[in-house]
N, CA, C and O of each residue as an XYZ file, in Angstrom:
276
protein
N       0.596     -1.203      0.348
C       0.109     -0.109      0.207
C       1.004      1.165      0.258
O       1.892      1.686      0.932
N       0.194      1.367     -0.923
C       0.913      3.154     -0.608
C       0.058      4.485     -0.475
O      -0.942      4.791     -1.125
N       0.799      5.315      0.688
C       0.125      6.397      1.611
C       0.504      7.152      0.799
O       1.474      6.732      0.168
N      -0.065      8.707      0.365
C       1.235      9.606     -0.159
C       0.614     10.911      0.777
O      -0.607     10.857      0.623
N       0.848     11.700      1.397
C       0.390     12.385      2.531
C       0.829     14.393      1.539
O       0.186     15.436      1.661
N       1.830     14.185      0.876
C       1.839     14.914     -0.006
C       1.749     15.172     -0.911
O       0.773     14.623     -1.423
N       2.632     16.232     -2.004
C       2.753     16.596     -3.157
C       3.865     15.381     -3.702
O       4.830     15.075     -3.002
N       3.554     14.610     -5.294
C       5.140     13.630     -4.967
C       5.181     14.996     -6.525
O       4.378     15.892     -6.782
N       6.495     14.569     -7.262
C       6.137     15.358     -8.262
C       6.859     13.418     -8.428
O       7.256     12.426     -7.817
N       6.492     14.211    -10.157
C       7.024     13.144    -11.278
C       7.819     12.238    -11.672
O       7.839     11.130    -12.209
N       8.743     13.364    -11.074
C      10.450     12.699    -11.593
C      10.143     12.392    -10.289
O       8.913     12.445    -10.274
N      10.584     12.053     -9.000
C      10.243     11.954     -7.897
C      10.073     10.503     -7.795
O      10.828      9.766     -7.161
N       9.007     10.122     -8.476
C       8.295      8.778     -9.104
C       8.987      7.825     -9.580
O       9.334      6.706     -9.202
N       9.199      8.809    -10.955
C       9.652      8.057    -12.050
C      11.720      7.539    -11.408
O      12.423      6.887    -12.180
N      12.163      7.904    -10.277
C      13.384      7.762    -10.261
C      13.468      6.492     -8.481
O      14.329      5.784     -7.957
N      11.404      7.027     -8.062
C      11.754      5.810     -6.963
C      11.898      4.439     -8.016
O      12.877      3.693     -7.991
N      10.738      4.271     -8.929
C      10.447      3.495    -10.126
C      11.659      2.544    -10.418
O      11.704      1.314    -10.434
N      12.939      3.790    -10.717
C      14.055      2.585    -11.709
C      15.256      2.449    -10.984
O      16.192      1.665    -11.139
N      15.032      3.507    -10.023
C      15.869      2.184     -9.152
C      15.116      1.401     -8.200
O      15.546      1.841     -7.134
N      14.238      0.492     -7.911
C      13.358     -0.205     -7.808
C      13.251     -1.239     -8.797
O      13.895     -2.287     -8.748
N      12.396     -0.924     -9.734
C      12.611     -1.324    -11.163
C      13.628     -1.224    -12.288
O      13.455     -1.762    -13.382
N      14.777     -0.454    -11.938
C      14.775     -1.218    -13.137
C      14.161      0.838    -14.732
O      13.873      2.024    -14.576
N      14.284      0.147    -15.563
C      14.562      0.399    -16.857
C      12.549      0.267    -16.890
O      11.973     -0.761    -16.533
N      11.465      2.105    -17.614
C      10.105      1.365    -17.748
C       9.572      0.032    -18.526
O      10.097     -0.013    -19.638
N       8.867     -0.852    -18.335
C       8.467     -1.526    -19.358
C       6.826     -1.283    -19.726
O       6.188     -2.281    -20.062
N       6.373     -0.421    -19.688
C       5.156     -0.486    -20.153
C       5.211     -0.043    -21.631
O       6.228      0.356    -22.199
N       3.420     -0.219    -22.431
C       3.773     -0.939    -23.750
C       4.018      0.773    -24.116
O       4.425      1.116    -25.227
N       3.763      1.598    -23.208
C       3.740      3.074    -24.148
C       5.541      3.342    -23.924
O       5.769      4.510    -24.239
N       6.407      2.860    -23.631
C       7.662      3.191    -23.520
C       8.395      2.726    -25.461
O       9.326      2.967    -26.230
N       6.649      1.655    -25.274
C       8.147      0.882    -26.392
C       7.039      2.047    -27.922
O       7.315      1.848    -29.105
N       6.283      2.763    -27.653
C       6.014      3.884    -28.300
C       7.107      5.005    -29.098
O       7.326      5.559    -30.175
N       7.528      4.889    -27.878
C       8.219      6.442    -27.444
C       8.610      6.945    -28.108
O       9.109      6.071    -28.817
N       8.900      8.129    -28.674
C      10.579      9.195    -29.657
C      11.302      9.538    -28.160
O      10.809      9.829    -27.070
N      12.477      9.396    -28.545
C      13.863     10.443    -28.171
C      13.506     11.720    -27.921
O      14.514     12.426    -27.879
N      11.979     12.646    -27.640
C      12.598     13.669    -27.305
C      10.813     14.680    -26.984
O       9.674     14.225    -27.088
N      11.202     15.933    -26.640
C      10.057     15.551    -25.196
C       7.686     16.420    -25.942
O       6.659     17.057    -25.706
N       8.480     15.610    -26.807
C       6.555     15.925    -28.067
C       5.827     14.769    -27.120
O       4.650     14.981    -26.829
N       6.512     13.452    -26.576
C       5.761     12.399    -26.303
C       4.373     12.766    -25.300
O       4.617     13.888    -24.856
N       3.185     12.356    -24.818
C       2.254     13.079    -24.502
C       2.767     11.594    -23.406
O       2.873     11.969    -22.239
N       2.928     10.810    -23.501
C       3.185     10.319    -21.450
C       5.057     10.082    -22.423
O       5.511      9.905    -23.554
N       5.451     10.226    -21.172
C       7.214      9.729    -21.520
C       8.267      9.138    -20.505
O       9.489      9.240    -20.390
N       6.897      8.226    -19.561
C       7.841      6.277    -19.425
C       6.547      6.170    -19.125
O       5.814      7.159    -19.094
N       6.162      5.036    -18.889
C       5.737      3.634    -17.710
C       5.804      2.489    -17.515
O       6.453      1.668    -18.164
N       4.917      2.253    -16.292
C       5.976      0.671    -16.157
C       4.804     -0.173    -15.748
O       3.698      0.337    -15.564
N       5.034     -1.468    -15.602
C       3.351     -2.191    -16.292
C       4.064     -3.267    -14.749
O       4.862     -4.114    -15.150
N       3.915     -3.276    -13.687
C       3.562     -4.397    -12.806
C       3.201     -4.787    -12.019
O       2.511     -3.922    -11.480
N       3.190     -5.517    -11.564
C       2.392     -7.098    -10.476
C       2.789     -6.997     -9.168
O       3.857     -7.515     -8.841
N       1.914     -6.246     -8.122
C       1.083     -6.842     -6.788
C       1.057     -7.703     -6.198
O       0.616     -7.421     -5.084
N       1.386     -9.074     -6.333
C       0.042     -9.840     -5.917
C      -0.478    -10.471     -6.483
O       0.129    -11.339     -7.110
N      -2.314    -10.331     -6.580
C      -3.156    -10.653     -7.699
C      -3.615    -10.153     -8.165
O      -4.714    -10.343     -8.686
N      -2.414     -8.599     -8.172
C      -2.666     -7.381     -8.433
C      -1.537     -6.926     -9.649
O      -0.310     -6.925     -9.546
N      -2.773     -6.356    -11.402
C      -0.649     -5.529    -12.147
C      -1.700     -4.092    -11.374
O      -2.737     -3.723    -10.822
N      -0.106     -3.718    -12.035
C      -0.531     -2.611    -10.859
C      -0.162     -1.352    -12.426
O       0.199     -2.105    -13.330
N      -0.146     -0.262    -12.820
C       0.217     -0.013    -14.331
C       1.188      2.109    -13.210
O       1.094      2.641    -12.103
N       1.573      2.256    -13.907
C       1.890      4.011    -14.150
C       2.002      4.768    -14.526
O       2.035      4.343    -15.680
N       2.143      5.948    -14.643
C       2.689      6.391    -16.824
C       2.717      7.782    -15.889
O       2.052      8.198    -14.940
N       3.550      8.144    -16.468
C       4.220      9.522    -15.967
C       4.618     10.904    -17.657
O       5.483     11.103    -18.510
N       3.407     11.404    -17.245
C       2.810     12.403    -18.777
C       4.386     13.973    -17.236
O       5.062     13.816    -16.219
N       3.969     15.398    -18.429
C       4.783     16.214    -18.105
C       4.811     16.801    -16.686
O       5.749     17.489    -16.282
N       3.243     16.352    -15.620
C       2.708     17.534    -15.018
C       1.944     16.220    -14.175
O       2.036     16.220    -12.948
N       0.910     14.691    -15.124
C       0.725     14.129    -13.893
C       0.805     12.841    -13.432
O       1.517     12.464    -14.364
N       0.751     12.446    -13.168
C       1.427     10.445    -12.661
C      -0.265      9.424    -12.973
O      -1.279      9.135    -12.339
N      -0.032      9.333    -13.518
C      -1.240      8.200    -13.981
C      -1.305      6.844    -13.286
O      -0.338      6.115    -13.508
N      -2.380      6.307    -12.384
C      -1.509      4.829    -11.993
C      -3.179      4.461    -12.503
O      -4.141      5.202    -12.704
N      -3.052      3.338    -12.576
C      -4.005      2.016    -12.408
C      -4.183      0.700    -11.777
O      -3.033      0.279    -11.655
N      -4.806      0.023    -11.417
C      -4.803     -0.867    -10.870
C      -5.672     -2.292    -11.312
O      -6.873     -2.088    -11.133
N      -5.420     -3.564    -11.795
C      -6.651     -4.090    -11.672
C      -5.990     -5.524    -11.342
O      -4.779     -5.707    -11.471
N      -7.133     -6.811    -10.783
C      -6.705     -7.707    -10.165
C      -7.364     -8.874    -11.845
O      -8.260     -8.803    -12.687
N      -6.158     -9.852    -11.482
C      -5.980    -10.561    -11.901
C      -6.815    -12.114    -12.058
O      -6.329    -13.009    -12.750
């Protein structure tokens, strides 16, 4: 469980996920170009127990979703 009591910057989340899980592995990462015009700059698709958890970082927001398998 992740509880956020204050704001987290997208770069903070990205640095944590990269240090913990390595390079981004989500589907959007395969579609991105190496410039700043991407809508989604990085994304992670992770497994947590019986759930799939998805993180996607845009310029100013983090989008998350979770679903049970």
